C-alpha positions as CSV (number, residue, x, y, z in Angstrom):
1,X,98.6,3.8,150.1
2,X,99.2,7.6,149.8
3,X,102.8,9.5,149.3
4,X,103.6,10.4,153.0
5,X,105.1,13.9,153.6
6,X,108.5,14.2,155.0
7,X,109.5,17.6,156.8
8,X,112.2,19.0,155.0
9,X,111.7,17.1,151.9
10,X,109.4,15.6,149.2
11,X,106.9,13.0,149.1
12,X,108.3,9.9,150.2
13,X,106.8,7.0,147.9
14,X,105.7,3.8,148.8
15,X,108.5,1.2,148.5
16,X,108.4,-1.3,145.6
17,X,108.9,-5.0,145.8
18,X,111.1,-6.0,143.1
19,X,112.3,-9.6,142.1
20,X,115.7,-7.9,140.9
21,X,117.8,-5.3,142.7
22,X,120.1,-3.6,140.2
23,X,118.7,-4.0,136.2
24,X,121.7,-4.1,133.5
25,X,120.8,-0.5,132.8
26,X,121.3,0.6,136.4
27,X,124.4,-1.3,136.7
28,X,125.9,0.0,133.6
29,X,124.9,3.7,134.9
30,X,126.8,2.5,138.2
31,X,130.1,1.2,136.6
32,X,130.4,4.0,134.1
33,X,129.8,6.7,136.5
34,X,132.8,8.7,137.8
35,X,132.2,7.4,141.3
36,X,132.7,3.7,140.3
37,X,136.5,2.9,142.1
38,X,139.4,3.0,139.5
39,X,140.3,-0.7,140.3
40,X,136.6,-1.6,139.3
41,X,135.5,-5.5,139.5
42,X,138.7,-5.7,141.4
43,X,138.0,-3.6,144.4
44,X,135.7,-6.3,145.9
45,X,133.6,-9.5,145.3
46,X,130.5,-7.2,145.6
47,X,132.2,-4.7,142.8
48,X,132.8,-7.9,140.7
49,X,129.1,-8.9,140.5
50,X,127.8,-5.7,139.6
51,X,130.1,-5.5,136.9
52,X,128.5,-8.8,135.8
53,X,125.3,-7.4,136.0
54,X,126.2,-4.5,134.1
55,X,127.6,-7.0,131.4
56,X,124.7,-9.0,131.2
57,X,126.8,-11.8,132.4
58,X,124.4,-13.1,135.2
59,X,121.0,-15.0,134.6
60,X,119.5,-12.9,137.2
61,X,120.3,-9.4,138.5
62,X,120.2,-10.7,142.2
63,X,117.7,-9.8,144.9
64,X,117.5,-7.9,148.0
65,X,119.9,-10.3,149.8
66,X,122.7,-10.3,146.9
67,X,122.5,-6.7,146.7
68,X,123.1,-6.2,150.2
69,X,125.7,-8.8,150.3
70,X,127.5,-6.5,147.3
71,X,126.9,-3.2,148.9
72,X,128.6,-4.8,152.1
73,X,131.6,-6.3,150.3
74,X,131.9,-3.0,148.6
75,X,131.9,-0.6,151.6
76,X,134.0,-3.2,153.8
77,X,136.7,-3.1,150.9
78,X,136.8,0.6,150.2
79,X,137.0,1.3,154.0
80,X,139.8,-1.1,154.3
81,X,141.7,0.3,151.7
82,X,140.9,4.1,152.9
83,X,142.5,3.0,156.5
84,X,145.2,1.2,155.1
85,X,146.2,4.5,153.2
86,X,146.0,6.4,156.2
87,X,148.3,4.2,157.8
88,X,145.5,3.3,160.4
89,X,145.4,-0.4,162.1
């Protein structure tokens, strides 16, 4: 399968299936980036799992289902905290 051209962008490479979603190195990059929430693993259940991956405290990084759950947990927590800060119900 060749790379497909995306209008306005570069070539789009076919997706590769992996048995792990976030290897320890990628998790470490994430938790050490300026985008990592100041509250770290305390932000959400998902953030705690990502930090465990970064510290190699998990036997397996996790598959697609786990990664989606971690990301959903993170995003729900961040949106809820932001709405609370804005005084929105």
